[in-house]
C-alpha positions in Angstrom: 0.6 6.7 34.4 -1.3 4.9 31.7 -5.0 4.2 31.0 -5.7 0.8 29.4 -8.9 -0.1 27.6 -9.2 -3.9 26.9 -12.1 -5.3 24.9 -13.2 -8.8 23.8 -15.8 -9.6 21.2 -17.2 -13.1 20.5 -19.6 -13.7 17.6 -21.3 -16.8 16.2 -20.7 -17.3 12.4 -22.3 -19.5 9.7 -20.8 -20.1 6.3 -21.9 -22.2 3.3 -18.3 -22.7 2.2 -15.8 -21.7 4.9 -12.8 -23.4 3.2 -13.6 -21.6 -0.2 -13.6 -25.0 -2.0 -14.2 -24.9 -5.7 -16.4 -28.0 -5.6 -18.4 -29.9 -2.9 -18.5 -27.0 -0.4 -19.4 -27.9 3.2 -21.4 -25.5 5.4 -20.3 -24.9 9.0 -20.9 -22.9 12.1 -18.0 -21.1 13.7 -16.9 -18.6 16.3 -15.0 -15.4 15.9 -13.0 -14.0 18.8 -11.8 -10.4 18.6 -9.5 -9.3 21.5 -8.2 -5.8 21.5 -6.8 -3.1 23.7 -5.6 0.4 23.6 -3.6 2.5 25.9 -2.8 6.1 26.4 -0.5 8.0 28.7 -1.8 10.6 31.1 1.3 12.6 31.2 1.1 16.4 31.5 3.8 16.7 28.7 4.6 14.3 26.0 2.2 11.5 24.9 2.2 7.8 24.2 -0.7 5.9 22.7 -1.1 2.5 21.1 -3.6 -0.1 20.2 -3.6 -3.7 19.1 -6.3 -6.0 17.9 -6.7 -9.5 16.4 -9.5 -11.6 15.0 -9.6 -15.3 14.9 -12.4 -17.1 13.0 -12.6 -20.9 13.6 -15.1 -23.2 12.1 -16.3 -26.4 13.8 -14.3 -29.5 12.9 -12.0 -27.7 10.4 -8.8 -26.1 11.7 -7.8 -25.4 8.1 -10.6 -22.9 7.7 -9.3 -20.6 10.5 -8.9 -17.0 9.6 -6.5 -14.8 11.5 -5.7 -11.2 11.2 -4.0 -8.8 13.5 -2.7 -5.2 13.7 -0.9 -3.1 16.2 0.2 0.6 16.2 1.9 3.0 18.6 2.6 6.7 18.6 4.9 8.7 20.8 5.1 12.5 21.0 8.0 14.2 22.7 7.6 17.9 23.5 11.0 19.3 23.0 10.2 23.0 23.4 6.9 24.8 23.7 6.7 25.1 19.9 8.8 22.1 18.8 7.9 18.4 19.1 9.1 15.1 17.7 6.7 12.3 16.8 7.4 8.6 16.3 5.0 5.9 15.2 5.2 2.3 14.3 2.6 -0.2 12.9 2.2 -3.8 12.1 -0.5 -5.6 10.1 -1.0 -9.3 9.5 -3.7 -10.4 7.0 -4.7 -13.8 5.5 -3.7 -14.0 1.9 -6.4 -14.2 -0.7 -6.6 -16.9 -3.3 -7.3 -20.5 -4.2 -4.6 -22.2 -2.1 -4.3 -25.5 -0.2 -2.7 -23.7 2.8 -3.2 -20.4 4.5 -0.6 -17.8 3.8 -0.3 -14.4 5.4 0.6 -10.9 4.2 2.6 -8.7 6.6 3.2 -5.0 6.7 5.7 -3.3 9.0 6.0 0.5 9.0 7.6 3.3 11.1 8.0 7.0 10.8 9.5 9.9 12.6 8.9 13.6 12.3 10.1 16.9 13.8 7.6 19.8 13.9 8.1 23.4 14.8 5.3 26.0 15.1 6.2 29.4 13.6 3.0 31.1 14.7 0.5 31.0 11.8 2.7 28.5 10.0 4.1 25.1 10.9 7.2 23.4 9.5 7.6 19.6 9.5 10.4 17.3 8.5 9.2 13.7 8.2 10.7 10.3 7.2 9.3 6.8 7.2 9.7 3.3 5.9 7.3 0.5 5.1 8.0 -3.2 4.3 5.4 -5.6 2.8 6.1 -9.3 3.0 4.1 -12.1 1.3 4.1 -15.9 2.1 4.7 -18.5 -0.6 1.6 -20.6 -1.0 0.9 -24.3 -2.0 -1.8 -24.3 -4.6 -4.8 -26.7 -4.8 -3.4 -28.3 -8.0 -0.1 -29.1 -6.2 2.0 -26.2 -7.5 3.5 -23.4 -5.5 2.9 -19.7 -5.8 6.1 -17.9 -5.2 5.3 -14.4 -3.9 8.9 -13.2 -3.3 8.6 -10.9 -6.3 5.7 -9.0 -4.7 7.7 -8.0 -1.6 8.8 -4.4 -1.4 10.2 -1.8 1.0 
């Protein structure tokens, strides 16, 4: 019914300033773990595929310097007639926010779309709609202030 393809990557890492400190940087060794998988249907009609992956970077003795990012996506195709199909997809992304901050913040993106496609011989007609939402964490700055990122969020 489904084929699944898991993978796992493990790397050794060295950085001269893993915490991105403006002064007195400390070098450190770390490990990066990258699990992922993808799947695909083996149906004679229709199709469903997807994938997900993540990356965690952790330095020795410093849990604050961990870096995490992840993403996932899926796509489903429904064959309605021989020349007509509907497609649906969804995605999610999590990334560490950039900047000089005392804490780790994350940026998130959610998205989805749907389309209806009809084949007219040499031409193809498609009706498509989608939506995307971007979210940003508020961050505590190194000088004690707070960076409010609510104004950056959009749909």
